[in-house]
C-alpha positions as CSV (number, residue, x, y, z in Angstrom):
1,M,0.3,25.1,-23.6
2,T,-0.7,21.7,-24.2
3,T,-3.8,20.9,-24.1
4,Q,-5.7,18.3,-21.9
5,I,-7.0,14.9,-23.4
6,V,-10.3,14.6,-22.4
7,G,-13.4,12.9,-24.2
8,K,-14.4,10.0,-26.6
9,L,-10.7,8.8,-27.3
10,A,-9.2,8.6,-24.0
11,N,-12.3,7.1,-22.5
12,D,-12.9,4.5,-24.8
13,I,-8.9,3.3,-24.4
14,I,-9.4,3.4,-20.4
15,T,-13.1,1.9,-20.6
16,S,-10.8,-1.3,-23.2
17,L,-7.8,-1.3,-20.7
18,K,-9.6,-2.0,-17.0
19,V,-8.1,1.1,-15.8
20,N,-10.4,1.5,-13.2
21,T,-11.1,5.5,-12.8
22,K,-12.8,7.9,-15.0
23,Q,-11.2,9.4,-17.6
24,D,-12.3,13.5,-16.4
25,M,-11.0,12.5,-13.0
26,M,-7.4,11.4,-14.7
27,K,-6.6,14.8,-16.7
28,T,-3.1,15.2,-17.5
29,L,-1.0,17.9,-19.6
30,T,-0.6,16.0,-22.7
31,N,-1.8,17.0,-26.8
32,N,-0.4,13.6,-28.0
33,V,-3.2,10.9,-27.7
34,E,-0.7,8.3,-29.0
35,A,1.9,8.8,-26.0
36,Y,-1.4,9.0,-23.4
37,E,-2.3,5.7,-24.3
38,Y,1.1,4.0,-24.0
39,Y,1.1,5.3,-20.5
40,L,-2.7,4.0,-20.1
41,K,-1.6,0.4,-21.2
42,A,1.7,0.4,-18.9
43,L,-1.0,1.4,-16.0
44,N,-3.2,-1.0,-16.4
45,R,-0.5,-3.8,-16.8
46,Y,1.2,-2.0,-13.8
47,F,-2.1,-2.4,-11.5
48,Y,-2.8,-6.0,-12.3
49,S,0.4,-7.9,-13.5
50,T,1.3,-11.1,-12.4
51,K,3.8,-12.2,-14.4
52,D,7.7,-11.3,-13.8
53,N,8.6,-10.7,-17.2
54,D,5.6,-7.7,-17.5
55,E,8.2,-5.3,-15.8
56,D,10.2,-4.9,-19.4
57,I,6.6,-4.6,-21.0
58,I,6.0,-1.9,-18.7
59,K,8.9,-0.1,-19.0
60,G,9.0,-0.6,-22.7
61,L,5.4,0.6,-23.0
62,L,6.4,4.1,-20.6
63,Y,9.9,4.4,-22.7
64,K,7.5,4.8,-25.9
65,A,5.5,7.2,-24.3
66,I,8.3,9.6,-22.7
67,E,9.9,9.2,-26.5
68,I,6.7,10.4,-28.2
69,D,6.1,13.2,-25.2
70,P,8.8,14.1,-23.1
71,N,7.1,16.3,-21.3
72,L,4.8,13.1,-20.0
73,I,5.9,13.3,-16.6
74,I,3.3,10.8,-14.6
75,A,5.1,8.1,-17.3
76,K,8.0,9.2,-15.4
77,L,6.8,8.7,-12.0
78,L,5.3,5.5,-12.6
79,L,8.7,4.0,-14.0
80,G,10.7,5.8,-10.7
81,S,8.2,3.7,-8.7
82,M,9.0,0.6,-10.7
83,N,12.8,1.3,-9.8
84,R,14.0,-1.1,-6.8
85,D,16.6,1.6,-5.5
86,R,15.1,3.8,-3.7
87,E,17.7,6.8,-4.0
88,K,17.5,6.2,-8.1
89,A,13.6,6.4,-8.0
90,L,14.4,9.6,-5.5
91,E,16.4,11.5,-8.5
92,I,13.7,10.2,-10.7
93,Y,10.9,12.1,-8.8
94,L,12.6,14.9,-8.5
95,S,14.0,15.5,-11.7
96,S,10.4,15.2,-13.1
97,L,9.4,17.7,-10.5
98,K,11.2,19.9,-11.5
99,Q,10.5,19.9,-15.2
100,A,7.0,19.7,-14.2
101,E,7.5,23.3,-12.6
102,I,9.5,24.4,-15.4
103,I,6.2,23.6,-17.9
104,G,3.7,24.5,-15.4
105,D,2.1,20.8,-15.0
106,S,0.2,21.2,-12.3
107,I,-0.6,18.0,-11.8
108,G,2.6,16.4,-12.7
109,I,3.8,18.8,-9.7
110,A,1.6,17.4,-7.5
111,Y,2.3,13.4,-8.1
112,S,5.8,14.4,-8.4
113,L,5.4,15.3,-4.4
114,G,3.1,12.7,-3.9
115,N,5.6,9.9,-5.0
116,I,8.7,11.9,-2.9
117,G,6.4,10.9,-0.1
118,F,6.1,7.3,-0.6
119,Y,10.0,7.4,-1.2
120,Y,10.2,9.1,2.7
121,M,7.4,6.1,3.8
122,N,10.0,3.6,2.4
123,T,12.8,4.7,4.0
124,G,11.1,5.1,7.3
125,N,10.5,8.8,7.9
126,Y,6.9,9.2,7.9
127,D,7.0,13.1,9.2
128,K,8.8,13.7,5.9
129,Q,6.1,11.6,4.0
130,I,3.2,13.6,6.0
131,E,4.8,16.8,4.5
132,Y,4.7,16.1,0.9
133,C,1.5,14.7,1.6
134,Y,0.2,18.3,2.3
135,K,2.1,19.6,-0.3
136,S,0.4,17.2,-3.2
137,I,-2.6,17.9,-1.4
138,N,-3.1,21.3,-1.4
139,I,-2.3,22.1,-5.5
140,L,-4.6,18.6,-6.1
141,E,-7.9,20.2,-4.1
142,D,-6.7,23.6,-6.2
143,I,-7.1,21.7,-9.4
144,G,-10.2,19.4,-8.9
145,D,-8.1,16.0,-10.0
146,R,-10.3,13.6,-7.1
147,F,-8.3,10.7,-8.6
148,G,-5.0,12.1,-7.2
149,L,-6.3,13.5,-4.1
150,S,-7.7,10.2,-3.2
151,R,-4.3,8.8,-3.8
152,S,-2.2,11.3,-1.5
153,L,-5.0,10.9,1.3
154,R,-4.4,7.3,1.2
155,G,-1.0,8.2,1.4
156,L,-1.3,10.3,4.5
157,G,-3.5,7.6,6.0
158,L,-0.4,5.3,5.6
159,A,1.9,7.8,7.5
160,Y,-0.1,7.8,10.3
161,S,-0.6,4.4,10.3
162,N,2.8,3.6,10.5
163,K,3.5,6.3,13.2
164,G,1.2,4.3,15.3
165,N,-1.6,7.6,15.5
166,F,-4.6,5.2,14.0
167,D,-7.1,7.6,14.8
168,E,-6.1,10.0,12.2
169,A,-5.1,7.4,9.6
170,L,-8.4,6.5,9.8
171,I,-9.8,10.2,9.5
172,H,-7.4,10.1,6.2
173,H,-8.7,7.0,4.3
174,T,-12.1,7.8,5.8
175,Q,-11.6,11.2,2.9
176,S,-9.6,9.3,0.3
177,L,-12.5,6.2,0.3
178,A,-15.2,8.7,0.1
179,N,-13.6,10.5,-3.1
180,S,-13.1,7.3,-4.5
181,K,-16.7,6.3,-4.4
182,E,-17.4,10.1,-5.8
183,I,-15.4,9.2,-9.1
184,D,-16.2,5.6,-8.9
185,D,-12.4,4.6,-8.4
186,Q,-13.0,0.6,-8.0
187,Y,-9.2,0.6,-7.4
188,G,-9.2,3.0,-5.2
189,M,-12.2,1.9,-2.8
190,A,-10.7,-1.2,-2.3
191,L,-7.2,-0.1,-1.4
192,S,-9.7,2.3,1.1
193,F,-11.8,-0.6,2.2
194,H,-8.4,-2.5,3.2
195,S,-6.7,0.2,4.7
196,I,-9.3,1.0,7.2
197,G,-10.0,-3.0,7.7
198,A,-6.4,-3.0,8.9
199,I,-7.0,0.4,11.3
200,Y,-9.5,-1.5,13.2
201,L,-7.6,-4.9,13.1
202,F,-4.8,-3.3,14.7
203,R,-6.7,-1.2,17.0
204,G,-8.8,-4.4,18.5
205,N,-12.0,-3.2,16.8
206,Y,-12.3,-6.9,15.7
207,D,-16.2,-6.5,15.0
208,Q,-15.6,-4.0,12.4
209,V,-13.0,-5.4,10.6
210,L,-14.6,-8.1,8.4
211,N,-17.1,-5.6,7.3
212,Y,-14.3,-3.4,5.4
213,Y,-12.1,-6.3,4.2
214,N,-14.7,-8.3,2.5
215,Q,-15.7,-5.0,0.5
216,S,-12.3,-4.8,-0.6
217,L,-12.2,-8.5,-1.1
218,S,-15.5,-8.4,-3.5
219,I,-13.9,-4.9,-5.7
220,R,-10.7,-7.3,-6.1
221,E,-12.3,-10.3,-6.9
222,T,-15.0,-7.8,-9.4
223,I,-12.0,-6.1,-11.5
224,K,-9.4,-9.4,-11.4
225,D,-7.1,-7.9,-8.8
226,T,-4.8,-10.7,-8.3
227,L,-2.5,-9.6,-6.1
228,G,-4.8,-7.3,-4.2
229,I,-6.6,-10.5,-4.0
230,V,-4.1,-12.1,-2.2
231,K,-3.3,-9.5,0.1
232,I,-6.9,-9.3,1.2
233,L,-6.8,-13.4,1.8
234,S,-4.3,-12.8,4.2
235,Y,-5.5,-10.2,6.2
236,I,-8.6,-11.4,6.5
237,G,-6.6,-14.6,7.8
238,R,-4.9,-12.3,10.3
239,Y,-8.6,-11.5,11.6
240,Y,-9.5,-14.5,12.5
241,F,-5.7,-15.0,13.9
242,Y,-6.9,-12.7,16.3
243,Y,-10.2,-13.3,16.6
244,N,-9.4,-17.3,17.8
245,N,-10.9,-18.7,14.7
246,V,-8.2,-21.5,13.8
247,D,-10.3,-23.1,11.1
248,S,-11.1,-20.0,9.1
249,S,-7.5,-18.5,9.8
250,L,-5.9,-21.6,8.4
251,D,-8.2,-21.6,5.5
252,Y,-8.1,-17.7,4.4
253,F,-3.6,-17.9,4.8
254,N,-3.9,-20.9,2.7
255,R,-5.9,-19.8,-0.2
256,S,-3.7,-16.6,-0.3
257,I,-0.1,-18.8,0.1
258,D,-1.7,-21.2,-3.1
259,I,-2.6,-18.0,-5.2
260,K,0.9,-16.6,-4.3
261,N,2.7,-19.9,-5.1
262,N,0.9,-20.2,-8.5
263,I,2.0,-16.7,-9.7
264,G,5.1,-17.4,-8.2
265,L,5.1,-14.9,-5.5
266,K,8.3,-15.4,-3.5
267,G,10.2,-13.5,-0.3
268,S,8.4,-11.5,2.4
269,S,5.1,-11.9,0.7
270,L,5.3,-15.0,1.7
271,L,6.5,-14.7,5.0
272,Y,3.5,-13.1,6.5
273,D,1.6,-16.3,5.9
274,S,4.2,-18.7,6.9
275,V,4.8,-17.1,10.2
276,F,0.7,-17.4,11.0
277,I,0.0,-20.3,9.5
278,N,2.9,-22.1,11.5
279,L,2.0,-20.4,14.8
280,L,-1.6,-21.9,14.3
281,N,-0.3,-25.2,14.0
282,K,2.0,-24.4,16.3
283,K,-0.9,-22.9,19.0
284,I,-3.3,-26.9,18.2
285,G,-0.3,-28.8,18.7
286,N,0.4,-29.5,15.0
287,K,3.7,-30.5,13.3
288,Y,4.9,-26.6,12.4
289,D,8.0,-25.8,10.4
290,T,10.5,-23.0,11.6
291,E,13.0,-23.6,8.6
292,I,10.7,-21.9,6.1
293,I,11.0,-18.6,8.1
294,F,14.4,-18.7,8.6
295,K,15.3,-19.1,4.7
296,I,12.9,-16.0,3.6
297,I,13.0,-13.4,6.5
298,K,14.1,-10.0,5.4
299,D,12.0,-7.6,6.7
300,K,12.4,-6.6,10.5
301,R,10.8,-3.2,10.8
302,R,7.1,-4.5,11.3
303,Y,7.0,-4.6,15.5
304,W,3.9,-6.9,15.1
305,L,5.5,-9.1,13.1
306,N,8.6,-9.2,15.2
307,Y,6.4,-10.0,17.8
308,H,4.9,-13.1,15.8
309,I,8.2,-14.6,14.9
310,Y,9.4,-14.3,18.8
311,Q,6.1,-16.5,19.7
312,L,7.0,-18.7,16.9
313,L,10.8,-19.2,17.1
314,E,10.6,-18.8,20.9
315,D,13.7,-16.2,20.0
316,T,13.7,-13.3,22.3
317,S,15.9,-11.8,19.7
318,Y,13.1,-10.8,18.2
319,L,10.7,-9.3,20.7
320,A,13.6,-6.9,22.4
321,T,13.2,-5.5,18.9
322,A,9.3,-5.7,18.7
323,Y,9.5,-4.0,22.5
324,N,12.6,-1.4,20.8
325,Q,10.2,-0.7,18.0
326,V,7.1,0.2,20.2
327,Q,9.0,2.1,22.3
328,E,10.6,4.3,19.8
329,K,6.8,4.8,17.9
330,A,5.5,5.7,21.6
331,D,8.2,8.6,21.9
332,N,7.4,10.3,18.8
333,L,3.9,10.4,19.5
334,E,1.9,12.9,21.8
335,P,1.5,12.0,25.0
336,D,-2.4,11.0,24.8
337,V,-1.9,9.3,21.5
338,A,1.1,7.3,22.6
339,A,-1.1,6.2,25.8
340,K,-3.6,5.5,23.5
341,F,-1.0,3.7,20.4
342,L,0.3,1.3,23.6
343,S,-2.8,0.4,24.7
344,Y,-3.9,-1.2,21.9
345,P,-3.8,-5.5,21.0
346,I,0.0,-5.9,20.3
347,P,1.9,-3.0,21.4
348,K,0.2,-4.3,24.8
349,A,0.7,-7.7,24.2
350,I,4.5,-6.8,23.4
351,L,5.0,-4.4,26.9
352,E,4.0,-7.2,28.8
353,E,5.6,-10.2,27.3
354,W,9.1,-8.2,27.8
355,E,7.8,-7.5,30.9
356,K,8.1,-11.2,31.9
357,V,11.2,-12.4,30.1
358,K,13.5,-9.0,30.3
């Protein structure tokens, strides 16, 4: 079979590219250094890109890597993850899985399974996501790929968060963080700190949120992860929103939205900030703009977002949607977990508000 690229050359590539995991934790079955170098360049741009035309550059690098080594499964998976058509992305993942099984690429198999799991997350089938995450994790534990393991554990944590089981989610995000720390994966650490902070936020454990968010922000500033910075600034703004600190909340949301405007982010990336900023202005009696919300509303999957849009627009259809989403989540949880979920601040507020207006 092909050999695993390790050692000085690939390590030098990573060092020069800002890819923030140690090479001995990113082994892949290939004997072609040139192909792997093209893949790593694409990976670096994928993580840190803020320019629209970078997408074509990334795809070009990946196509070149695959042309040189048609068995470089991880390059095909990255191409799939960039495909905006979810069904076509799934086709790529399934094809990559089959090819990895044929050539005996255990990492390719594990990563393909993990990507299939993320497909199910994006389509709202969290039980299927959990199933595929565990399949991926079992292989990654056997072959000792700590980088991939951290990634699949994060996927597992996201699945349980989306289901409303925040206690189980916290376990897996904490495991992912521990793995990322051991291999000095700064990017993975930033993601885990962010996710753990978000769990504490949604559970209403506000005294623990800021510590994790600030650690995530510090890392993202160090590694110059602009997209990650705007995301965590927005979440810190939410923390202060729920903590009833209007000035600090507005400050962080405005910082986030200024950077987004500067780098040209549009659509739903602006929706969340706009909802909170206008809610804050409404709360303190300042002028607020509802038209911008109607222009950019696309994402109605999140119960907390529908609830806050209801608060802003006073349109009960959003509250009804939020109520139904919360009830659906609770119905799919074990009774004790459901009771805990419904006791958290936002689900509880939704249920109480629905009782008032129904």
